[in-house]
N, C-alpha and C positions, 0 to 999 in steps of 0.2 A: 471524645473523638479520638480515633486511632490515627497516629501519625504514620504516613507512608511516603514513599518516593513518587507517588502518583501511579497512574496506569502504566505498567511496565512491559506488558506483552499482550499479544493477541495470537491465537492459534487458528490457522486456516486449513480446512480440509481441501486438498488439491489433487488433481488427476495426475500430474507429472511433477515430481519434486524438482528436477533440474530445470524445467521450464519456468517454474515459479521463482527459483533462485536467480535465474538469468534475468527475468523481468524486474524483480525488485532490486537487484544489483545494478542493472542498467539505468533504471529510472531514478531510484532513490539512493544509490550508493551503499546498499546493505551488504554486509560482509558475513560469509559463512563462518560459524565457529563451532558447530556441532553437527554430526550426521550419524545416523545409523540406517538400517534397512527400511525403516518406516517413517523417518522424519529428518528434516534439515532445520536447524535453527540459525537465524541470522541476527546480527547486531546492526543497529543504526536505522535511520540516519542520525537520530538523536543519541546523546551519550549513554542513555539508559534504556533505549528501545530494544525490544526483542520481538521478532516475528517467527513463529514456529509454523512450518509447513508440514502437515501430516497427510501421508498418502491415503486417500479414500476416494475412489472414483464415484461411488454412489452419493456421497455427501458434498462433493466439491461444488462450490457456487451456491449452495443452499443457504439462505439468509437467516433462518431461524430467529427472527426478531431483531437482529442487528441490520439496520438498513444501509449503513456505510461507515467507513472510518476515514480519517483525514490526515493529511500532511500539510503543515503550514509553511508557506514560502518565506524566505528571508527578504526577498525583493519582489515587489509587484510586477516588475518588468520581466520576470522569469516565467510568467504564466504560459506564454506561447512556446517557450523552450520545453516546459514541462509536458505540454500536450504533444509536441513533436517526439519527445523521448518515449512517452507512453505508446504512441502509435508505432514508432520504430521497434519497440520491444514486444509488439503483439497485442497491445491493449486497444481500447476503443473510446473515443470521445463521445459522451452522452449529451452534454450541454455545457455551455460556458456563459459567463456574464459578469456583472459587477454587483456586489451588495450595495455599494454606493460608489461615487466616482473615486477611482484610485484603489479600490478594494476588489480585485478580480477573483473569480473562482472558476473552477472547471470540475465537473463530475465525469469520471472515466471508469471504465471496466478493466480489470486485469484479465489475463487469458482464461481464468476459471469463471469469470462473471461476477467477481466481487466488486462492489461499487466503492470507489475511492474519491474523496473530495480533496482537491488541491486548491489552496486558497491563501490569500494574504490578508493580514489584519494588523 
């Protein structure tokens, strides 16, 4: 087995680099650390997380086998706040519920149509 730090980044094709930066910064606290004319890379919210936004109008929101990715909440009480932040930043709530009592989840779409699971475990 190869030892790694785990899954460290995901790269998303997006229609508007700055809109994606604003969404992920507003909702999840991501911070820009690299930019060129075709991409923006952000760090966070985890200490080793990287999300790369690559400008591509034709591929934005296409799921190509990945159905969703997720962010785990620190506190289950924050699920409603997370939904409000998503909607305020231009995202959409798809569905919400509980895996079992006290373990809430919400599936949301970002502005490009990528599905994100926000959950507590």
